[in-house]
ZADO-1210 file (C-alpha; in nm, 4 decimals, padded with zeros to 6 digits):
<atoms>
<atom x="-03.9401" y="-07.9019" z="-05.7737" code="MET" pos="1"/>
<atom x="-04.0866" y="-07.5427" z="-05.7979" code="ILE" pos="2"/>
<atom x="-04.2807" y="-07.6238" z="-06.1293" code="ALA" pos="3"/>
<atom x="-04.4529" y="-07.9239" z="-05.9353" code="ALA" pos="4"/>
<atom x="-04.5878" y="-07.6581" z="-05.6683" code="LEU" pos="5"/>
<atom x="-04.6793" y="-07.4234" z="-05.9406" code="ARG" pos="6"/>
<atom x="-05.0638" y="-07.5233" z="-05.9432" code="PRO" pos="7"/>
<atom x="-05.0966" y="-07.5227" z="-05.5676" code="TYR" pos="8"/>
<atom x="-04.9524" y="-07.1580" z="-05.5170" code="LEU" pos="9"/>
<atom x="-05.3223" y="-06.9902" z="-05.5833" code="PRO" pos="10"/>
<atom x="-05.4443" y="-07.2322" z="-05.3566" code="THR" pos="11"/>
<atom x="-05.2139" y="-07.1890" z="-05.0561" code="ALA" pos="12"/>
<atom x="-05.2224" y="-06.8101" z="-05.1131" code="LEU" pos="13"/>
<atom x="-05.5860" y="-06.8205" z="-05.0929" code="PHE" pos="14"/>
<atom x="-05.5711" y="-07.0343" z="-04.7830" code="ALA" pos="15"/>
<atom x="-05.3569" y="-06.7963" z="-04.6077" code="LEU" pos="16"/>
<atom x="-05.5860" y="-06.5002" z="-04.6902" code="VAL" pos="17"/>
<atom x="-05.8681" y="-06.7084" z="-04.5609" code="ILE" pos="18"/>
<atom x="-05.6586" y="-06.7976" z="-04.2562" code="PHE" pos="19"/>
<atom x="-05.5457" y="-06.4137" z="-04.2060" code="TYR" pos="20"/>
<atom x="-05.9204" y="-06.3111" z="-04.1828" code="PHE" pos="21"/>
<atom x="-06.0409" y="-06.5775" z="-03.9815" code="GLY" pos="22"/>
<atom x="-05.8064" y="-06.5224" z="-03.7174" code="VAL" pos="23"/>
<atom x="-05.9041" y="-06.1632" z="-03.7087" code="HIS" pos="24"/>
<atom x="-06.2433" y="-06.2424" z="-03.6981" code="ALA" pos="25"/>
<atom x="-06.2007" y="-06.4225" z="-03.3778" code="LEU" pos="26"/>
<atom x="-05.9447" y="-06.2075" z="-03.2120" code="THR" pos="27"/>
<atom x="-05.9780" y="-05.8548" z="-03.3659" code="GLY" pos="28"/>
<atom x="-06.1113" y="-05.5489" z="-03.2044" code="ASP" pos="29"/>
<atom x="-06.4522" y="-05.6573" z="-03.3040" code="ARG" pos="30"/>
<atom x="-06.4237" y="-05.9988" z="-03.3067" code="GLY" pos="31"/>
<atom x="-06.6089" y="-06.3020" z="-03.1483" code="LEU" pos="32"/>
<atom x="-06.4018" y="-06.3570" z="-02.8793" code="LEU" pos="33"/>
<atom x="-06.3819" y="-05.9933" z="-02.7682" code="THR" pos="34"/>
<atom x="-06.6952" y="-05.9255" z="-02.7002" code="SER" pos="35"/>
<atom x="-06.7274" y="-05.9738" z="-02.3286" code="GLU" pos="36"/>
<atom x="-06.4452" y="-05.7231" z="-02.2965" code="ARG" pos="37"/>
<atom x="-06.6509" y="-05.4849" z="-02.5453" code="ARG" pos="38"/>
<atom x="-06.9318" y="-05.5644" z="-02.2895" code="ASP" pos="39"/>
<atom x="-06.7716" y="-05.4521" z="-01.9797" code="ASP" pos="40"/>
<atom x="-06.6288" y="-05.1227" z="-02.1774" code="THR" pos="41"/>
<atom x="-06.9720" y="-05.0620" z="-02.2483" code="LEU" pos="42"/>
<atom x="-07.1017" y="-05.0809" z="-01.9239" code="ALA" pos="43"/>
<atom x="-06.8344" y="-04.8798" z="-01.7820" code="ALA" pos="44"/>
<atom x="-06.8753" y="-04.6098" z="-02.0480" code="ARG" pos="45"/>
<atom x="-07.2410" y="-04.6075" z="-01.9686" code="THR" pos="46"/>
<atom x="-07.2197" y="-04.5579" z="-01.5831" code="GLU" pos="47"/>
<atom x="-06.9450" y="-04.2880" z="-01.6743" code="GLU" pos="48"/>
<atom x="-07.2049" y="-04.1126" z="-01.8985" code="LEU" pos="49"/>
<atom x="-07.4899" y="-04.1432" z="-01.6154" code="LYS" pos="50"/>
<atom x="-07.2429" y="-03.9595" z="-01.3957" code="THR" pos="51"/>
<atom x="-07.1681" y="-03.6971" z="-01.6217" code="LEU" pos="52"/>
<atom x="-07.4934" y="-03.6402" z="-01.7341" code="ARG" pos="53"/>
<atom x="-07.6117" y="-03.5836" z="-01.3348" code="ASP" pos="54"/>
<atom x="-07.3256" y="-03.3664" z="-01.3245" code="GLU" pos="55"/>
<atom x="-07.4037" y="-03.1454" z="-01.6068" code="ARG" pos="56"/>
<atom x="-07.8005" y="-03.1288" z="-01.4700" code="GLN" pos="57"/>
<atom x="-07.6525" y="-03.0238" z="-01.1282" code="ALA" pos="58"/>
<atom x="-07.4454" y="-02.7402" z="-01.2791" code="LEU" pos="59"/>
<atom x="-07.7214" y="-02.6473" z="-01.5187" code="GLU" pos="60"/>
<atom x="-07.9367" y="-02.6160" z="-01.2326" code="THR" pos="61"/>
<atom x="-07.6822" y="-02.3825" z="-01.0415" code="GLN" pos="62"/>
<atom x="-07.6501" y="-02.1777" z="-01.3264" code="VAL" pos="63"/>
<atom x="-08.0091" y="-02.1410" z="-01.3622" code="ARG" pos="64"/>
<atom x="-08.0360" y="-02.0142" z="-01.0145" code="LEU" pos="65"/>
<atom x="-07.7791" y="-01.7955" z="-01.0498" code="LEU" pos="66"/>
<atom x="-07.9078" y="-01.6144" z="-01.3805" code="SER" pos="67"/>
<atom x="-08.0466" y="-01.2777" z="-01.3562" code="SER" pos="68"/>
<atom x="-08.4043" y="-01.3808" z="-01.4289" code="ARG" pos="69"/>
<atom x="-08.4164" y="-01.6223" z="-01.1422" code="HIS" pos="70"/>
<atom x="-08.1677" y="-01.5024" z="-00.8744" code="LEU" pos="71"/>
<atom x="-08.1639" y="-01.7310" z="-00.5948" code="SER" pos="72"/>
<atom x="-08.0167" y="-01.5110" z="-00.3030" code="ARG" pos="73"/>
<atom x="-07.9248" y="-01.8125" z="-00.0724" code="ASP" pos="74"/>
<atom x="-07.6831" y="-01.9642" z="-00.3405" code="LEU" pos="75"/>
<atom x="-07.5868" y="-01.6214" z="-00.4639" code="LEU" pos="76"/>
<atom x="-07.4843" y="-01.5447" z="-00.0867" code="GLU" pos="77"/>
<atom x="-07.3192" y="-01.8600" z="-00.0495" code="GLU" pos="78"/>
<atom x="-07.1119" y="-01.8583" z="-00.3540" code="LYS" pos="79"/>
<atom x="-06.9748" y="-01.4968" z="-00.2243" code="ALA" pos="80"/>
<atom x="-06.9033" y="-01.6075" z="00.1087" code="ARG" pos="81"/>
<atom x="-06.6981" y="-01.9065" z="-00.0401" code="VAL" pos="82"/>
<atom x="-06.5197" y="-01.6803" z="-00.2883" code="LEU" pos="83"/>
<atom x="-06.4533" y="-01.4042" z="-00.0310" code="LEU" pos="84"/>
<atom x="-06.3675" y="-01.6227" z="00.2538" code="GLY" pos="85"/>
<atom x="-06.6354" y="-01.4548" z="00.4971" code="TYR" pos="86"/>
<atom x="-06.8592" y="-01.6596" z="00.7031" code="ALA" pos="87"/>
<atom x="-07.2225" y="-01.5319" z="00.8581" code="ASP" pos="88"/>
<atom x="-07.1910" y="-01.4667" z="01.2407" code="PRO" pos="89"/>
<atom x="-07.4822" y="-01.7436" z="01.2544" code="ARG" pos="90"/>
<atom x="-07.2599" y="-01.9970" z="01.1240" code="ASP" pos="91"/>
<atom x="-07.0573" y="-02.2531" z="01.2939" code="TYR" pos="92"/>
<atom x="-06.7117" y="-02.2648" z="01.1931" code="ILE" pos="93"/>
<atom x="-06.5086" y="-02.5996" z="01.2584" code="ILE" pos="94"/>
<atom x="-06.1466" y="-02.5567" z="01.1987" code="ARG" pos="95"/>
<atom x="-05.9405" y="-02.8614" z="01.0882" code="ILE" pos="96"/>
<atom x="-05.5495" y="-02.8580" z="01.1137" code="ARG" pos="97"/>
<atom x="-05.3704" y="-02.9770" z="00.8387" code="ARG" pos="98"/>
</atoms>
C-alpha cells in the first residue's frame, strides 16, 4: 500500500507547500484580502502623524518665543502666572466648583 503511494509523495508535498503559501498570500499580514484593513490603518496613522506634527510645530513656536533671543514678554508673563498661580489685577477670574 505504502509502496503504491510512494511516487505521489513528492507531488503531495509540493501541493501542500503551494497551498500553504497560497493561503498566506491571501490572508497573511500583507495578503490580498487584508489590503482594506491595511489602508484603514494607514489612513488612521496618517491622521495621527498630521496631528502630532501640528502639536510639535505649536510647541516649537512656544519654545522659540521663550528663547533668550526672541523673548515674548506676554508669553513669559502668562507662563509665570500659570506656574506661580497668580493673576493680573485686570484679569477676570471665574471660579468653578468641583
